[in-house]
C-alpha positions in Angstrom: -79.8 -66.2 -178.7 -80.0 -62.5 -179.6 -77.5 -61.0 -181.9 -77.6 -57.8 -179.8 -78.4 -58.3 -176.1 -81.2 -56.3 -174.7 -80.7 -55.1 -171.1 -83.6 -56.0 -168.7 -84.0 -54.6 -165.2 -85.9 -56.9 -162.8 -87.4 -55.2 -159.7 -88.1 -57.6 -156.8 -85.6 -60.1 -158.2 -85.5 -62.2 -155.0 -89.2 -63.0 -155.1 -90.6 -66.5 -155.9 -91.1 -65.7 -159.6 -87.7 -64.2 -159.8 -86.2 -67.4 -158.8 -87.4 -68.8 -162.2 -87.2 -65.6 -164.1 -83.6 -64.6 -163.9 -82.1 -67.8 -165.3 -84.8 -67.8 -167.9 -83.8 -64.3 -169.1 -80.1 -65.3 -169.2 -80.9 -68.4 -171.3 -82.8 -66.1 -173.6 -79.7 -64.0 -174.1 -80.7 -60.9 -172.2 -78.3 -58.8 -170.1 -80.0 -58.9 -166.7 -79.7 -56.3 -163.9 -81.5 -57.6 -160.8 -82.7 -55.1 -158.1 -83.6 -56.0 -154.6 -83.9 -54.5 -151.1 -82.7 -57.8 -149.6 -79.0 -57.1 -149.5 -77.9 -60.2 -147.6 -79.8 -62.5 -149.9 -78.5 -60.7 -153.0 -74.9 -61.0 -151.9 -75.3 -64.8 -151.6 -77.1 -65.3 -154.9 -75.4 -66.6 -158.0 -77.7 -66.8 -161.0 -75.5 -66.9 -164.0 -74.1 -63.5 -165.3 -76.7 -61.3 -163.5 -75.7 -57.9 -162.2 -77.1 -57.3 -158.8 -78.0 -53.8 -157.4 -79.2 -53.3 -153.8 -82.0 -50.9 -153.4 -81.0 -49.1 -150.3 -82.3 -45.9 -151.8 -83.3 -44.6 -155.2 -80.5 -42.1 -155.7 -80.6 -40.7 -159.2 -77.1 -39.4 -158.8 -75.7 -42.9 -158.6 -77.7 -44.0 -161.6 -76.4 -41.2 -163.7 -72.7 -42.1 -162.7 -73.3 -45.6 -164.1 -74.9 -44.2 -167.2 -76.5 -47.6 -167.9 -79.6 -47.6 -170.1 -82.2 -50.2 -169.3 -85.1 -49.9 -171.6 -87.0 -53.0 -170.6 -88.3 -53.7 -167.2 -90.1 -56.5 -165.2 -91.6 -55.6 -161.8 -92.2 -58.6 -159.5 -92.6 -56.3 -156.5 -96.2 -55.8 -155.2 -97.8 -53.5 -157.7 -98.7 -51.1 -154.9 -95.0 -50.4 -154.5 -94.4 -49.8 -158.3 -95.3 -46.0 -158.3 -92.3 -45.5 -156.0 -90.1 -46.5 -158.9 -91.6 -44.4 -161.6 -88.9 -41.7 -161.6 -86.2 -44.3 -161.0 -87.3 -46.2 -164.2 -87.4 -42.9 -166.2 -83.8 -42.2 -165.0 -82.7 -45.5 -166.4 -84.5 -44.8 -169.8 -87.4 -47.3 -169.5 -89.5 -47.8 -172.6 -91.5 -50.9 -171.7 -92.6 -52.1 -168.3 -94.0 -55.6 -167.5 -95.8 -55.6 -164.1 -97.2 -58.4 -162.0 -100.5 -57.8 -160.3 -103.1 -60.3 -159.2 -106.6 -61.6 -159.9 -107.2 -60.8 -156.3 -108.4 -57.3 -157.6 -111.4 -59.1 -158.8 -111.9 -62.0 -156.3 -111.6 -59.9 -153.2 -113.3 -56.6 -154.3 -116.6 -57.8 -152.6 -115.0 -59.5 -149.7 -116.6 -59.1 -146.2 -113.1 -58.7 -144.9 -112.0 -55.0 -144.8 -108.3 -55.8 -145.4 -109.1 -58.0 -148.3 -111.3 -55.4 -149.8 -108.6 -52.7 -149.4 -106.1 -55.1 -151.1 -108.4 -55.4 -154.1 -108.8 -51.6 -154.3 -105.1 -51.0 -154.0 -104.4 -53.5 -156.8 -107.0 -51.8 -159.1 -105.8 -48.3 -158.3 -102.1 -49.0 -158.9 -102.8 -50.7 -162.1 -104.5 -47.6 -163.2 -101.7 -45.5 -161.9 -99.2 -47.5 -164.1 -101.4 -47.2 -167.1 -101.9 -43.5 -166.6 -98.1 -42.9 -166.0 -97.1 -45.0 -169.1 -99.5 -42.9 -171.2 -98.1 -39.6 -169.8 -94.5 -40.6 -170.4 -95.0 -42.4 -173.7 -94.1 -45.8 -172.5 -95.7 -49.1 -173.2 -96.7 -51.6 -170.5 -98.0 -55.1 -169.9 -99.9 -56.1 -166.8 -100.1 -59.8 -165.8 -102.6 -61.0 -163.1 -101.7 -64.5 -162.0 -104.1 -66.6 -159.9 -102.9 -68.8 -157.0 -99.2 -68.8 -157.6 -97.2 -71.7 -156.1 -93.7 -73.3 -156.1 -90.6 -73.9 -154.0 -92.5 -73.8 -150.8 -92.3 -70.1 -150.9 -95.8 -69.0 -151.8 -98.6 -67.9 -149.5 -101.3 -70.2 -151.1 -100.5 -73.8 -151.7 -97.5 -73.8 -149.5 -99.5 -72.4 -146.5 -102.0 -75.3 -147.0 -99.2 -77.8 -147.1 -97.7 -76.3 -143.9 -100.9 -76.6 -142.1 -101.2 -80.3 -143.2 -97.6 -81.0 -142.1 -98.3 -79.5 -138.7 -101.7 -81.0 -138.1 -102.1 -84.0 -140.5 -105.5 -82.8 -141.5 -107.1 -79.8 -143.3 -110.3 -77.8 -142.2 -112.8 -76.9 -144.8 -116.0 -74.9 -144.7 -119.0 -76.6 -146.5 -118.2 -78.9 -149.3 -115.1 -76.8 -150.6 -116.3 -77.2 -154.1 -115.3 -73.7 -155.4 -113.2 -73.9 -158.6 -109.5 -72.9 -158.6 -106.6 -72.7 -161.1 -103.3 -72.7 -159.2 -100.5 -71.5 -161.5 -96.8 -72.5 -161.2 -94.3 -69.7 -160.7 -92.3 -70.9 -163.5 -95.1 -70.5 -165.9 -95.7 -66.9 -164.7 -92.0 -66.3 -165.3 -92.4 -67.6 -168.9 -95.2 -65.1 -169.4 -93.2 -62.2 -168.1 -90.3 -63.1 -170.3 -92.6 -63.3 -173.4 -94.3 -60.0 -172.5 -90.9 -58.2 -172.9 -90.9 -58.6 -176.7 -94.5 -59.5 -177.7 -95.9 -56.6 -179.8 -99.4 -57.8 -179.3 -99.1 -57.6 -175.5 -98.1 -53.9 -175.4 -100.6 -51.8 -173.4 -102.6 -54.9 -172.5 -103.7 -56.7 -169.3 -103.8 -60.5 -169.0 -105.2 -62.9 -166.5 -102.7 -65.7 -166.0 -104.4 -68.8 -164.7 -103.3 -72.4 -164.3 -103.7 -75.0 -166.9 -106.4 -77.0 -165.0 -109.7 -76.1 -163.3 -110.2 -78.1 -160.2 -112.3 -77.9 -157.0 -110.7 -76.5 -153.8 -111.1 -79.8 -152.2 -109.4 -81.7 -155.1 -106.6 -79.1 -154.9 -106.0 -79.9 -151.3 -106.3 -83.6 -152.0 -103.3 -83.2 -154.4 -101.4 -81.4 -151.8 -101.9 -84.3 -149.4 -100.7 -86.7 -152.2 -97.6 -84.6 -152.9 -96.8 -84.8 -149.1 -97.4 -88.6 -149.2 -100.2 -88.2 -146.7 -103.7 -89.7 -146.5 -106.3 -86.9 -147.1 -108.1 -86.0 -143.8 -110.6 -83.3 -143.9 -112.5 -81.7 -140.9 -115.6 -79.7 -141.8 -115.9 -76.7 -139.7 -119.0 -74.6 -139.2 -118.3 -70.9 -139.7 -118.3 -69.9 -136.1 -115.7 -72.5 -135.4 -113.7 -71.5 -138.4 -113.8 -67.9 -137.1 -112.3 -69.1 -133.8 -109.7 -71.3 -135.5 -108.5 -68.3 -137.7 -108.3 -66.1 -134.6 -106.0 -68.6 -132.9 -103.9 -69.5 -136.0 -103.2 -65.8 -136.6 -100.9 -65.9 -133.6 -98.4 -67.8 -135.9 -96.8 -65.7 -138.6 -97.3 -68.3 -141.3 -101.1 -68.0 -140.9 -101.5 -64.2 -140.5 -103.1 -63.9 -144.0 -105.9 -66.3 -143.1 -109.4 -64.9 -142.7 -113.0 -66.0 -142.3 -113.6 -64.7 -145.9 -111.0 -67.2 -147.1 -113.2 -70.0 -145.7 -116.2 -68.7 -147.4 -114.5 -68.6 -150.7 -113.8 -72.3 -150.6 -117.2 -72.7 -152.1 -117.0 -69.8 -154.6 -115.6 -70.3 -158.1 -112.5 -68.3 -159.0 -111.9 -69.2 -162.6 -110.1 -66.9 -165.2 -109.8 -67.5 -168.9 -106.3 -67.2 -170.2 -107.1 -67.6 -173.8 -105.7 -64.1 -174.8 -102.4 -64.8 -172.9 -102.1 -68.1 -174.7 -102.6 -66.3 -178.1 -100.3 -63.3 -177.4 -97.7 -64.7 -175.0 -97.6 -68.3 -175.9 -98.8 -69.1 -172.4 -99.6 -72.8 -172.0 -99.5 -73.5 -168.3 -99.2 -76.9 -166.7 -102.0 -78.6 -164.7 -102.0 -78.7 -161.0 -99.7 -81.7 -160.1 -97.5 -80.4 -157.3 -94.4 -82.3 -156.5 -92.5 -82.4 -153.1 -90.1 -79.7 -154.4 -93.0 -77.2 -154.8 -93.9 -77.5 -151.0 -92.2 -76.3 -147.9 -89.8 -78.5 -145.9 -91.4 -80.4 -143.1 
């Protein structure tokens, strides 16, 4: 425990990573102020001695009334939204900001899907905006880029695959689905966020945060089948049929992020070295062994 508690502000506190991060910060002795736009969820949340603030608007007047100094920040909100909070962070006296981005800035930059390419461009641009702003305001930053984050049945990666399997009892693949992946558990990302608050070596650095095991896309799906206690069943789709399937599936909200480009990437390697994160952030993530609690309810 710390002799003098440091106050940490967490933006996007009700996110998947936030579910693990808030109790972790409390255990480490931080005073935690959690910010969220989801008022109803916040009101029902009880994560130890955490102070909740609802972001109905970023009114500086209210901030000055409270006169609370928060020098350390973790942003779990999409990094494209972070520039909205720059003035807000300065009003609170921010000195160091840890922001979560994504390796999608690299894996989707050459995607044939326009929306995915735009996402990659937005990630890169807003990382650069954070870096430029921090330099201008004499702040320090750490940017973390996780790979496929999963846990609690709340993610848009592993959990979407699990949901498809639960609904249809099979999974469709394009080609052999041999592209390599490194799913990373949300709790491991939360641990990296907490370490980045105080690690001197991590100041003004960017890190790729990947899972502890490299496996093929097909093996990843096999392990999801196993966690669901279902026999693996794969259906190999030609690209034209996958395109039709994606068109139909997008009717359902859970599958609106699916694209034909996603199918093509099943055979592309998406591997990221996290050696630097292990060195500077004591980041030693688990292998991909999902349990039932990591997946959505049937």
